[in-house]
LOKE-413844 format. One line per 2 residues: number of its first residue (from 0); for each residue x, y, z of C-alpha. Coordinates in pm, whole numbers. Each point is the difference from the previous one (the first is absolute). Example, Ala and Ser with C-alpha at 12.3 -4.5 7.8 and 13.67 -1.06 7.14 Angstrom:
# LOKE-413844
0> 1230,-450,780  137,344,-66
This chain:
# LOKE-413844
0> 1913,-3764,5378  -386,-20,55
2> -19,298,-221  194,-210,-303
4> -235,-280,38  -194,232,-335
6> 311,-83,-178  -60,-402,-32
8> -248,47,-285  270,73,-184
10> 249,-282,117  -230,-200,-77
12> -65,87,-377  355,22,-22
14> 110,-303,156  168,-158,-292
16> 297,279,31  10,-20,314
18> 62,-374,48  275,7,-251
20> 153,264,144  -2,-184,358
22> 147,-265,-226  246,213,-148
24> 83,147,396  67,-352,90
26> 242,-82,-280  218,280,4
28> 40,-13,371  83,-395,-6
30> 256,95,-222  80,391,210
32> 113,-276,299  187,-300,-188
34> 301,213,-79  81,49,368
36> 41,-397,67  213,35,-324
38> 182,304,123  21,-240,337
40> 139,-298,-197  253,255,-173
42> 152,155,374  45,-391,144
44> 151,-122,-376  238,319,44
46> 90,-57,349  67,-382,-109
48> 211,78,-307  163,273,234
50> 121,-309,241  94,-228,-346
52> 225,271,-126  175,65,314
54> 73,-372,-1  119,1,-400
56> 250,245,108  289,-63,-195
58> -111,-284,-201  -57,-26,-363
60> -398,-45,2  -45,323,249
62> -67,182,-388  -244,-296,-58
64> -160,100,342  -29,360,-55
66> -145,-48,-354  -270,-243,129
68> -62,267,267  -21,269,-273
70> -252,-169,-223  -238,-138,300
72> -5,409,97  -47,85,-336
74> -266,-257,-29  -206,80,324
76> 50,434,-126  -194,-136,-328
78> -282,-188,191  -27,234,266
80> -70,270,-319  -240,-288,-188
82> -207,18,321  -29,332,46
84> -84,78,-407  -309,-295,31
86> -113,156,287  32,393,-177
88> -258,-149,-299  -224,-153,305
90> -9,331,133  -85,189,-326
92> -292,-296,-49  -94,122,374
94> -10,375,-79  -205,-95,-351
96> -270,-132,168  -67,130,349
98> 90,372,-88  -180,-35,-303
100> -324,-120,151  11,295,274
102> -34,236,-341  -287,-166,-109
104> -162,40,375  108,324,-13
106> -184,47,-351  -288,-168,176
108> -38,218,277  31,342,-155
110> -315,-133,-248  -187,-161,292
112> -48,308,218  -12,271,-286
114> -309,-236,-124  -97,32,358
116> 37,355,82  -220,60,-351
118> -248,-194,159  17,144,306
120> -290,319,31  5,363,39
122> 23,34,341  329,-191,38
124> 167,286,-235  -165,242,231
126> 107,-170,331  402,-64,-176
128> 263,208,-175  181,-59,-314
130> 332,-46,106  -93,-247,275
132> -171,-200,-275  325,-20,-273
134> 179,-57,319  -152,-302,55
136> -33,-141,-385  392,84,-23
138> 222,22,245  -178,-230,218
140> -43,-264,-251  391,49,-102
142> 119,-95,403  -285,-305,12
144> 186,-92,-376  334,17,234
146> -162,-303,217  -146,-190,-244
148> 328,-6,-205  367,54,175
150> -144,-32,347  -167,-381,-76
152> 311,-54,-206  303,46,225
154> -294,-131,266  4,-324,-167
156> 354,30,-77  112,50,347
158> -197,-261,175  100,-283,-230
160> 416,124,30  -47,5,403
162> -151,-383,-55  266,-96,-225
164> 281,128,196  -142,-61,351
166> -2,-405,-104  301,27,-187
168> 204,145,325  -233,-232,279
170> 148,-325,-239  361,116,38
172> -17,103,342  -284,52,200
174> 216,140,310  120,283,-264
176> -326,47,-179  -117,88,341
178> 239,250,85  7,146,-282
180> -401,84,-39  -3,127,367
182> -48,363,-83  -302,-64,-235
184> -252,-45,287  168,360,82
186> -119,159,-370  -341,-231,27
188> -67,192,319  112,393,-164
190> -164,-64,-292  -373,-74,154
192> 91,321,214  85,239,-274
194> -274,-113,-274  -230,211,257
196> 150,256,-13  54,-7,-449
198> -370,-61,29  -89,278,202
200> 197,216,-213  -49,-87,-319
202> -384,30,48  130,358,64
204> 236,61,-308  -340,-128,-177
206> -276,268,123  262,307,-11
208> 114,-100,-399  -376,37,-54
210> -12,264,154  242,149,-168
212> -77,-97,-310  -420,99,34
214> 202,390,68  160,-5,-316
216> -259,-149,-215  -231,312,94
218> 263,285,-16  101,-128,-326
220> -392,-18,-105  -71,319,162
222> 341,203,-123  -179,273,-158
224> -137,112,330  335,-69,170
226> 126,254,-281  -290,254,15
228> 61,49,363  350,-32,25
230> 28,-243,230  273,-186,-110
232> 204,30,241  -256,-136,242
234> -87,-273,-117  379,-74,-74
236> 41,22,417  -327,-239,50
238> 215,-225,-272  322,22,202
240> -209,-102,335  -207,-275,-136
242> 374,-115,-123  130,8,321
244> -237,-222,163  60,-278,-244
246> 391,61,-25  -40,-27,377
248> -209,-337,51  227,-123,-294
250> 302,80,191  -140,-183,318
252> -56,-335,-216  374,64,-151
254> 114,10,385  -173,-312,55
256> 136,-218,-291  334,183,67
258> 38,-164,367  -223,-351,-160
260> 310,-56,-271  345,-2,174
262> -155,-186,317  -75,-243,-226
264> 312,-8,-167  179,13,342
266> -195,-368,86  117,-136,-329
268> 373,138,123  -54,-123,287
270> -77,-403,-123  299,17,-200
272> 233,64,300  -158,-264,184
274> 67,-248,-286  367,62,-54
276> 4,-31,402  -184,-275,49
278> 111,-174,-339  385,74,130
280> -70,-203,283  -186,-315,-155
282> 303,24,-269  259,-42,287
284> -253,-270,148  -17,-209,-294
286> -366,64,-77  46,159,-303
288> 215,111,-279  121,365,-93
290> -186,-8,-337  -321,-34,247
292> 78,293,138  34,161,-366
294> -354,-180,-49  -160,191,269
296> 170,311,-67  -140,43,-331
298> -335,-151,130  13,301,206
300> 105,223,-259  -313,-112,-218
302> -240,87,307  98,360,47
304> -210,119,-376  -294,-217,91
306> -8,122,334  27,377,-95
308> -231,-75,-224  -226,-130,298
310> 7,379,107  -59,133,-352
312> -314,-271,-92  -118,83,407
314> -10,360,-111  -179,-2,-328
316> -256,-234,140  -44,239,284
318> -65,311,-227  -182,-245,-288
320> -254,-71,271  -13,284,131
322> -69,155,-373  -253,-337,-56
324> -252,78,248  6,399,-79
326> -127,-174,-320  -217,-284,131
328> -124,332,170  -195,108,-312
330> -28,-305,-232  -240,-118,301
332> -179,307,-22  -358,-88,-174
334> -137,245,-257  -289,232,167
336> -228,-77,-336  -32,-355,-168
338> -164,-64,-314  -365,-139,-9
340> -83,-271,-241  -277,178,-190
342> 43,1,-395  -24,407,-113
344> 199,-62,-350  -299,195,-179
346> -68,317,251  -242,190,-78
348> 62,352,306  -312,-37,179
350> 158,100,360  -192,4,335
352> 130,154,370  -230,-79,282
354> 63,147,313  335,-59,-24
356> 275,106,267  410,18,-26
358> 206,92,296  465,-7,-107
360> 70,-247,185  338,190,48
362> -166,298,104  -281,-26,142
364> -144,266,-221  -369,-122,-88
366> -16,161,-361  -324,-146,-138
368> -289,27,220  -393,-189,-51
370> 128,41,-448  -344,-142,-174
372> -16,94,-387  -106,-189,-365
374> 198,25,-321  -163,-161,-305
376> 207,-126,-326  105,309,-177
378> -45,246,243  265,290,-7
380> -1,10,391  183,324,142
382> 136,25,390  4,331,154
384> 128,112,312  259,224,203
386> 370,-168,91  -38,-283,247
388> -349,-84,-53  35,-351,-134
390> 39,82,-394  339,-231,-54
392> -162,-310,301  -271,-24,-182
394> 183,-62,-380  223,-219,189
396> -272,-226,179  -169,-24,-403
398> 316,-87,-88  -22,-227,394
400> 367,98,49  -186,-3,304
402> -284,-179,188  -283,99,167
404> -24,-9,361  -412,34,20
406> -207,9,-313  -7,-184,-355
408> 138,110,-327  -142,-200,-324
410> 118,-45,-330  -266,-118,-294
412> -197,-87,296  263,-236,178
414> 190,81,341  321,140,-90
416> 177,-234,256  -130,-283,-208
418> 133,115,-274  341,-107,-209
420> 236,305,62  251,-75,-326
422> -285,35,-248  -175,247,173
424> 264,211,31  151,-89,-359
426> -371,178,-135  55,307,185
428> 228,306,-178  100,196,382
430> 161,333,-23  152,87,308
432> 10,368,207  411,-78,59
434> 126,-58,-371  260,-228,-1
436> 160,-89,-346  320,-282,-3
438> 335,80,-168  -74,-116,-326
440> -135,121,-354  -285,147,9
442> -188,-216,-261  114,-321,282
444> -152,275,298  -324,7,-226
446> -21,-369,-107  43,-62,384
448> -308,-185,79  -11,-269,-328
450> 219,-312,-97  35,99,-350
452> -99,317,-187  11,189,-292
454> 166,384,-129  -360,80,-95
456> -134,-79,325  226,172,156
458> -15,304,-227  -346,30,37
460> -12,-18,340  210,278,49
462> -232,210,-237  -239,-100,200
464> 157,143,273  101,309,-139
466> 390,-83,37  109,-90,-370
468> 133,334,-107  191,13,294
470> 137,-373,-98  54,82,-359
472> 215,353,85  261,-229,237
474> 307,-135,-219  -85,-312,8
476> -388,2,22  -158,-315,169
478> 385,-178,90  110,316,188
480> 146,-151,363  -196,207,295
482> 223,52,335  -85,-160,311
484> -352,37,123  -76,192,-377
486> 232,252,129  26,94,-382
488> -328,157,-59  -184,252,113
490> -256,-45,261  -317,18,-221
492> 200,-233,-263  49,-304,249
494> -342,104,89  -118,-66,-330
496> 192,-336,-48  -105,-150,282
498> -374,79,-139  142,-120,-364
500> 104,-343,214  -375,-50,125
502> -145,56,-329  194,-209,-171
504> -183,-284,202  -304,72,-195
506> -159,-65,397  -311,-54,89
508> 8,239,270  252,262,30
510> 68,233,322  171,336,-46
512> 138,69,397  -5,379,-77
514> 290,-53,-285  -90,326,-163
516> 108,246,245  350,83,-178
518> -198,90,-366  -99,338,-122
520> -408,-23,-96  11,-38,-326
522> 178,-326,-11  -218,-92,297
524> -307,55,-236  195,-240,-271
526> 75,-252,177  -335,-19,174
528> -165,46,-350  219,-298,-126
530> -99,-223,335  -374,60,-102
532> 61,-161,-312  246,-310,118
534> -211,-46,332  -356,-15,-256
536> -181,-292,212  225,-13,261
538> 53,135,363  229,238,55
540> 91,169,374  131,330,-1
542> 100,116,376  95,427,-52
544> 56,299,147  -168,258,-285
546> -375,-14,-57  31,125,-339
548> 190,-355,-61  -283,-202,85
550> -321,223,-72  -101,-267,-249
552> 46,-278,183  -329,-248,85
554> 31,3,327  218,225,275
556> 74,-189,287  125,329,287
558> 187,-138,302  114,172,270
560> 121,-204,327  -2,-317,-104
562> -371,56,-73  -203,8,-344
564> -195,367,102  -179,35,-315
566> -48,-217,-331  -126,164,-349
568> 32,82,-310  176,383,-53
570> -362,141,-48  -163,-133,322
572> 252,-3,198  31,375,-78
574> -363,41,94  66,-111,333
576> 198,269,70  212,-204,243
578> 388,-75,52  38,-67,-420
580> -116,337,-66  164,184,237
582> 322,-146,-178  -176,112,-340
584> -27,304,99  374,31,167
586> 109,-119,-246  -134,257,-233
588> 110,278,146  380,-144,12
590> -39,0,-402  -127,320,-18
592> 238,118,217  279,-171,-177
């Protein structure tokens, strides 16, 4: 239960749902126990009236005795029916409080998990797959809801009913009550041992389900690759193998439960047998009446459902505990990146790197080594280098997706670690290398970075990104709904919509992470000309492979192996006749060959 302590804050929040719920549980069970006593009295009445009816055999008054007997039975029958109707009403109130409370807790938990996921740093998502994240926020939360709702409701119901029935039993006859309850300790021991198995197998099932969800999510995302390489049968075979593992774990749990429930019913049946045998001897001895035996049999039968529920509740609690443990693992994680307190509501765009080192913690690859450079407000700075030279890492460091291992990054003279992260990122336009568009309209994708925006602003941003004509050619234009990850658009169109999304913010700093690779030279020139006009007086950082893209930059940074090997203007770097000059000559040769 230690993992479920996390839920105590929700129980406190919804205490005015739980308290009435417990009250309704108690009242409903009182009206559930009283009918057994009524039935006991009715049974005694039947026995006595049959004897009296026999004594009046041959007399005219026998008909009167029969009428009295019939009316008495009818009275007791309506009384029992009335009591059960009252109980049903309070059971309804019980469910309306406790079960509805569980839905509110489910809602709060999902929001808390989602909000916490968003606070976690980029490294967290590199270490964990999407399917597992989704499973913890959906399937695991649902299992926890079954604990805070049905499990708690039936557990309280069972506890209250046990107390009422046992006290009622001992008030009638202590000896008979003791014999009736003899099988219960055996049941408790059985539950204790079975719980351990249920908990272990529940954890295995949840882990296997996470792997299965991750596999399906990844394969559906890469369905084009699967079809291109004709690997449908291969992936189906892997899915079948994963499903087989999940089925085996589930069947193993079912086998434990299949042993559990009949054992409980056997104990209840044994109690009934003991009630009849010991009660019969008590009746013969004159200690109790026959109606008391009937009353005890009703009590034992009333315990059957709660005892059965006890096993189910135990399973729910164990599975909820396993699920809450998985949820807590992520909720207890602290973000690697913590926001600072320095206000940067009016960002200038001066950036400074001083002896910056960075190594990816999950791979151990050193991406940046002793990086130092200065970017002044309004400068157009380009970063170029071979694949894997650290260009994208540099962009992520400016965005503070990661923190430096050594050295310091400054923004407008402030250490980046001490800057208010929300204010800072809100003034940056970032176009990542891997373009991601949401399954929404083109308009909403472009306007994603702002809370309120007009159609004119969206259209202007699309024009500056050289994608306006493409959008206007669509049947629904800006209201065109994109498929998952923007699959409706071509690669170049996706890149330009992503650029429009960054430009519409009118950012103080604009970062292009090699996002012009899928557009032709003419479109690229149009975008860069628009960029020069839109970003006048603002800082622009362009990561690219083609030198033709960056030759007009105020400063060009050449990277190789995570280090800056050259920096300067296009002409000054050519004059050095170093790595930049070699890349330039090589690209000229390629163009001439083409």
